[in-house]
C-alpha positions, 0 to 999 in steps of 0.5 A: 133069657132071650138072645141079646138083641136090645138096642136101647136100655130105658132106666126108671129114675127114682129107686133105680138111679137115685135114692129118692123113693125114701125121701119122697115117701117120708115127705108125703107121709108127713104132709098127709099126716098133717092133713089128717090122713095118717100114713107112714113113709113105708105105707107111702112107698109101698102104695104109691111108688111108680104112680104119677102124683095125679094118680096118687091124689086120685086114689087118696081122694077116692078113699075119702081123703080131703086134700087141698087143691095145691096138694101136689105143689105142697108135696114138691115143696117138702121134697125139694129141700130133701132132694137138694140136701140129701139126695144121692146116687145109688151106690154101684149104679153109675158103673151099670149106666156106663156099661149100658151106654157102652153097648146100647142107647140109654134113656130115662123114663120117669113120672116126675116132672122133666125139670125135676128129673134133670135137676136130680140127675145133675145133683147126683152126677149122672148128667155127664152120662145121660143127656137131657134129650134122653130124659122123658117125663110121664107128665108130657104124655096123655097118660103116665105110668102105669099106662104104656104112653111114656114108654111108647113115646121113648120108643118113638123118639128112638125109632125102635120097636118094643122088642128092641128095648129093655126097661129097668124098673123098681116098681110094678106100676112102672113095669106094667107100663113097659109091659103094656107097651110090649117092652121087656122088663128087669125088676131091681129091688136094691133100693126097696125096703126089705119088708116090701121086697117079697111083694115086689118080687111076686108082682114082677114075676107076675108081669113076666120080668126077665129077672128080679135082681137084688144088687147093682152088681147083679144088674151089671152081670145081667146086662152083660149077658143081654147086650152085645158088645160092639 
């Protein structure tokens, strides 16, 4: 691992801070199956985690899926109820965020709409740790993840070069955006289904991730090594 020189830790949200990937994948699978494009929740999570909704729709349409113009709106409507009633923080991650916050600046970078990110952080109790000004959406830049625009925008906001930041991601798509922006990445698999973990591990390794970790405790220990104490 490199010397601990990071001044900023950028967390992805879904699958890193909050346990939303499974809920979103379940809703997306139900919607797609109802529209005549059968897909399981596992299929959705494996294929689309980390992609923007626009990219997911474009990929499906390129495969021949006939989707209504308001597909994304329907998708949000289905997932919103689940997020309000079932969404939870990932156990053990709050203390990781507290550790990072005590040693560096922190931010959240998600492809989800910013309003959704803020609402979900409130629902899961992170809003006292992560200010709204430190939350960034891929919908507010020209190209969301896996393009580098979102991470570059976060770096610009904090006036930092890419070598001073570290990204925590659960999806190769998000990690690709960070690496394209020149930012180091740690991959986390603690919210990833077991059957997808080998694929994710290989993808993170191919992207040159500093580490690929299986638990919040491992992430905390890694951050202790990488972030200097004041």
